[in-house]
N, C-alpha and C positions, 0 to 999 in steps of 0.2 A: 503494500499500499504506499501512499505518498506520506512522507514526513517532511515537514517544513520547520524552518527556524525563523525567528524574528529578523535575523540579519538579512534576509532575502524577501523584501516586501512584495515583489512581483510574484513569486510563488504563492505567497499568502493570498494575494488577490485573485490569482487563478483557482486556488483551492475554494475560496469563499464563493466565487461565481459558479463553479461546478456543483458545490453543496447547495447552494440556493435553488439552482435549476432542478436538481433532484428532489429537493423538498417541495418545491412548487409543483412538480409532476405528481408527487405522491398526493399533495392536496387535491388536485383535479381527479385522480383515481379515487380519492375518498368521495368526492362529489358524485362520480359515475356510479359507485357502489350504492350510495344512498338513493340516487335517481332510479337504479335498477330495483331497489327495494320498493320504491313507491310504485314503479311500473308493475311489479308483482301484486302489490296490495290492491292496485286499482284494476287488476286483470287486464292490463294493457298489452301485455307481452305478445299476443298473437294477432295484433291489429295490423302489422306490417307482414304480408304473407309473401313478400319477395325480398331477395337479398341482393343489393347492388353496391358492392364495395366501393366502387369508384364514383358512381353517380348518385348514390343513395343519400348524399348530403342535401340534396335539393328536395324541398317539400312540394306537395301538389300546389299549383298556382292557378287560381280561377275555378269556377263552378264545375267545368267539364272535367278538369283534372281531378278534383275531389270526387266526383261522381264515379270516375273510372276506377280510382283506388277503392272506393266503397263497394263497387260491384265485384272487384276481385275478392274482397273480404267476404262478400256474401256467398261465395262459392265454397266456403270451408265450414267445417262442422261447428266452430265456435259460434258463428252467427246463426246457423241453422238449428242448434240445439240449446244454445243459452241466450244468445242476444237477438233472437228472431223478432223483427219489427223494430228494431233499433233505427233511430233516425239519423240522418247525416250529421246533425249537430252533435249528438251524443257519441257517434263514431269519431268525430274529431277530437274529442276530449281524450279518449284512450290512445288515439293514433299519435297526439303530440307527446305523450309520455314515452312511447316507445321510440319515436323518432328523436326526441332529445337524448335518450339513452344512447342510441346509435351514433349520433352526431358527436357526443361527448367522447366516444370511443375513438373516432377518427381524429378529434381534436388532440386527444392525448398522444396519438401516434405522430402527429405533426409536430406537436410541442416538444416531443422527445427527439425526433429525428433530426430536426433542423439545428438545434443547439449542439447536438452530438457531432454533426459534421463540422460545425464551426470550431468546437474544441479540438476536434481531430486534426483539422487542417492547420490550426494555430500551433499544433505540437504540444498541447497541455496534457495529452493522454499517453501513458506508456502502453505497451502491448497487453499487460494484465487488465488494465481498465478498459481498454478498446474491446477486448474479448468479453468482458463482463457485460458491457453496454450493448454489444451486439446480441448477446444471449437475451438481454431484456426485450430488445426489438423483436427477436424471434418469439418470445413468450407473448408479447403484445399482439402479434399477428395471429398466434394460435388462440388467444383469447377471443378474437373476433370470430374465427372459424367455430370455436366452441359455442359461441353465443348463438349462431345460426343453426348448429347442430342440436342445440337445446330447443330452439323454436320449432324446428322441423318435427320433433317429437309430439308437439301438440297440434299439428296440422293434419290430424288424422281423424278416424272415426270418434275416438275419445279426445276431446279438445282440452287436453291437460298435459302440460309439459312434464317429462320425466324428472322426478326429484333427483335421480342420480346425475343427470346431466345439469340440472340447475346447480347442484352442489359443486360439480366439477367446474362449472363456469364461475361460480362465486369464489371458490377457494383459489383458482388460478389468478383471479383479480387481487385477492387479498394477499397471496404470495408476492405478486409483483410489487404491490403497495408496501409490504413489510420489507422486501429487499431494497427498494428504493430509499425508504427511511434509514435503513441500516447504512447504506452507501452514502446517503447525505450526512449522516453524523461522522462517517469516516473522514469526510472533507472538511466539515465544519468544525470538528475538533482535532487536535494535533496528533494524538498518537494513542495506542492501546497496548495493554499488557496481555501476556499469554499464560501467565501463571494460573494454576487451578486453585480454586478455594471453594468453600461451601456457598459463599455469596455468589460466586461466579456460576456455580452449577445451578443453584435454585433460581437465579435471575435469568439464566438461559432456558431453563425449563418452562418458566412462566409463559413466554410468548408461544411456546409449542402447545400448552394446555389451552391458552386462549384460541389458538387457531382451530383446534379440535372443537372448542366450543362453538366457534362460528360455524363450523361444518354442521354441527348438531342443530344449530339454528336454521341452517339452510335446509335440512330435512324437515323441520317444523314448518317452515314457509312452503316448501315444495309439497307437503302433503296437507297443509292447512290444519295441522295438529293444534295450532294455537286457538282455534275457534271451538275447541271442545273442552269440557272439564274446566271451566273458568272459576276455580275456587282455589284458595291458598290458605294455609300451607298444605292442607290434605288435598287429594283429588276426589272430590265428591264424598268426603268423609273417610277415605281409605289412605293410609300411608303408602300401601302397596296396592295400586289399583287392580281391580279384576280385569281379566282378559289380556294381561300384560305379555302372556306367552302363548297366545291363542293360535298363531300361525305356525304352519310347518313348511319346510324345515325352520328350525328356531331362528337362524340368523336373519330371516326375513322380518321378524318383529322389530329389529333395530332400525329397519329403513323403510318399512311399509305399514307397520301397525301404528296408528296415530296415538293410541294410548301409550304404547312403549316409547315412541319418539318424544313425546311431551315429558314423560317420566325421566328419560335419559337426560333431556335438556335441563330439567330441573336439578338433577344430580351433578350435571357438568357445571352449573352455577355454584353449587357448594364446593366442588373441586377447585375451581378457579379461585374461590375465595380462600380456601385453606392454602393452596399453593402460593397466592399472593402474600397471605400472612407470614408464612414460612420464609419466603423470599425477601420480604421487606425487613423482617427481624434480623436475618443474616446480613443484609446489606448495611443496615444501620450500625452494626458492630464494627464495621470496617470504614465508616463514614468519618472523615476528619471533622474537626469542629467548624461549624458555620458553612459546611459544604452540602450541596444538593446532588443526590445521585438519582433523583426522580421518584424517591419513595412516596413523597407526598402525592404526586401525580397518580401513581398506582393505587394508593388507598382510595383517594377521591374518586377516580374513574371506575373502580370496581364496585364501590359502594352505590354510586349513582346508577350504575348499569343494573345492578340487582333491583334497586327501586323501580326503575323504568320497566324492567321485565315484569315484575309483579303487577305494576299498574296496567301495562298492556294486556297481561293475562286476564285480570279481574274485569277489564272493560271490553273483552272479546276482540282485542287487537284492532283498534281504530287506526286509520291511516296515519295520523299525526303521531301517535305513541309508537306504532310499529316501525315507522321511519326513524324516529329518534332513537329507539332501542337498537336498530341496526347501526346507526351512526355512533352510538355509545360503545358498540363492540369494537369498532375501529379505533375509538379513542383509547380504549382499554388496551388494544394491541399496540398502539403507538407509544403509550406510556410504559408498557412493559418492555418494549424494544429500547426506549430510551435508557431506562434503568439498566438493562443488561449491558448496553454499550457503555454507559458511564462506569459501571463496575470495572470494565476492562481498561479504563484510561490510566495513564501514568503521566508524570510531568513531561513537558516538552523537551526534546532533545536539543542539545546546544549545537548540533551540526546538521546541515541540510542534507537530506538523504532522499533520493527518488528511486523506488524500485524499478527494476528494469524486467 
């Protein structure tokens, strides 16, 4: 990785420019994931029945164009079985959410690619970082393909996208978001240490557990498991709900049984809280006086996220709370990544060193 010293201000400026670009890109991915969640909650994801990677950035213009797009939508099962009789104006409402989600995806690609070329031609990136950023570009392209692969699963007799494809689409976006944040911190902060410690292990484990939690939430969204058993802390008066293992083979319950999926998501929330508490306690033991290693952010975001999750559940997941809860998960992940990165930092080296 890059290591800079204060004696070379040019290297410091380059580092901050690259770090700021990565941080801004991660913020736009954050927005895209939230818009994707709203698209899901408003049942807008199947409103665009065609995939036009190059020209899909242009919306319908004029009455004739809108009617043509609406007619295409009417040929598919979601209109015929769920939204039959929908007006053109109602169709526009769901269309704009899906359209915004796709345009944001294209914008992120452009926002990442153009500065990357600039930094590359300026000679600010070594081979290692160039390869890493190329891999991110490839992952971004795969994310677009995965999004369409997900949509296609709902353009069939059963107008419901596969929860497996939805979770794959979500997790790929979140992984890109997490990697961008980590790389941004690499550039915005001077150096890292590689020594193993209890604080380092637990702080590194927390983002992984949060990622699994987000995947669990994806299955809740994909199966609409959040709309059932809207009681807390028990599930309709039961700590271990009936029917939790009703499907065969047993593994299907984890991904297809709505009762089990909601139960697992609740358990994951407890696990995140426990791991966060242990990680924060370990990190505080190594924190120098008056230094911040992100422990406050982790505590605050985890607690707020739990409250949001309970509120969304008790209110049968209204769009506002559902979207805020999904955004909260990304804030928890960002806070945990920041803490894990902060634990690995050490004082700035006194000599300039650039990895080759």
